[in-house]
C-alpha positions in Angstrom: 8.3 0.1 -5.6 7.4 3.4 -7.6 5.2 6.2 -7.2 2.2 7.1 -9.6 1.4 10.6 -10.8 -2.1 12.4 -9.2 -3.2 11.5 -12.6 -2.1 8.1 -13.3 -3.5 7.6 -9.5 -7.2 8.8 -10.9 -7.0 6.9 -13.7 -6.2 3.7 -12.1 -9.0 4.4 -9.5 -11.6 4.8 -11.9 -10.3 1.9 -13.8 -11.0 0.2 -10.5 -14.0 1.0 -9.3 -16.1 -1.5 -11.1 -13.4 -4.6 -10.0 -14.7 -7.0 -7.1 -11.8 -7.4 -4.4 -9.8 -10.9 -5.5 -7.9 -11.0 -2.2 -9.5 -11.6 1.2 -7.5 -10.6 4.6 -9.1 -12.4 7.5 -8.2 -13.9 11.1 -4.7 -15.1 10.0 -3.1 -12.2 8.9 -0.7 -10.8 6.3 0.5 -14.5 5.6 3.1 -15.9 3.1 0.1 -17.7 1.1 -1.4 -14.6 1.1 1.0 -13.0 0.1 1.8 -15.3 -3.1 -2.1 -14.8 -3.8 -1.5 -11.0 -4.2 1.5 -11.9 -6.5 -0.2 -13.7 -8.5 -2.9 -11.8 -8.7 -0.6 -8.5 -9.8 0.5 -10.8 -12.7 -2.5 -11.9 -13.9 -4.4 -8.8 -13.3 -2.2 -5.6 -12.9 -4.6 -4.0 -10.8 -6.3 -5.4 -7.7 -8.4 -5.2 -4.5 -7.6 -6.5 -1.7 -10.6 -6.2 1.1 -9.6 -6.2 5.0 -11.9 -8.6 7.0 -9.7 -8.0 10.0 -7.0 -6.2 11.3 -9.3 -3.3 9.9 -7.3 -1.0 12.5 -3.8 -1.7 10.7 -4.9 -0.9 7.2 -2.2 1.9 6.7 0.6 -0.9 8.2 -0.6 -3.6 6.0 -1.1 -1.4 2.5 2.7 -0.4 3.5 3.4 -3.9 4.0 1.8 -5.5 0.9 3.7 -2.3 -1.4 7.1 -3.2 -0.2 6.9 -6.9 -0.6 5.2 -6.9 -3.7 6.6 -4.1 -5.7 3.3 -2.9 -6.4 2.4 1.0 -5.9 -0.5 1.8 -3.9 -2.9 3.4 -5.7 -5.6 4.0 -2.3 -7.6 2.8 0.4 -11.2 3.1 0.5 -13.3 1.7 3.6 -11.3 -1.4 4.4 -10.4 -1.8 0.8 -6.7 -1.6 -0.4 -5.8 -1.0 -4.6 -2.6 -2.1 -6.2 -0.9 -1.4 -9.2 2.1 -3.3 -10.7 2.6 -3.7 -14.0 3.9 -6.4 -16.0 7.2 -7.1 -16.9 8.0 -6.6 -20.3 8.2 -10.1 -22.0 11.3 -11.0 -23.5 10.8 -12.2 -27.2 
């Protein structure tokens, strides 16, 4: 996990504004399959949104778990949508 400065966070929020959530947290909660989907989306897109369909009262705890397990940075939580950012690893060549 890494920290973002206020300027970086603001820039990423601006970039994330038009994005649609690609991962949905439903009745099953934060399962291994859901974490695998978050990993896949972060690897493909770097900046993703996760919508909470259930467990809305636990959004801070869920966001902390997602950040800890994925190594991403929390860009922000707006309503029931969590925005995460993780840069792609530098390709070895």
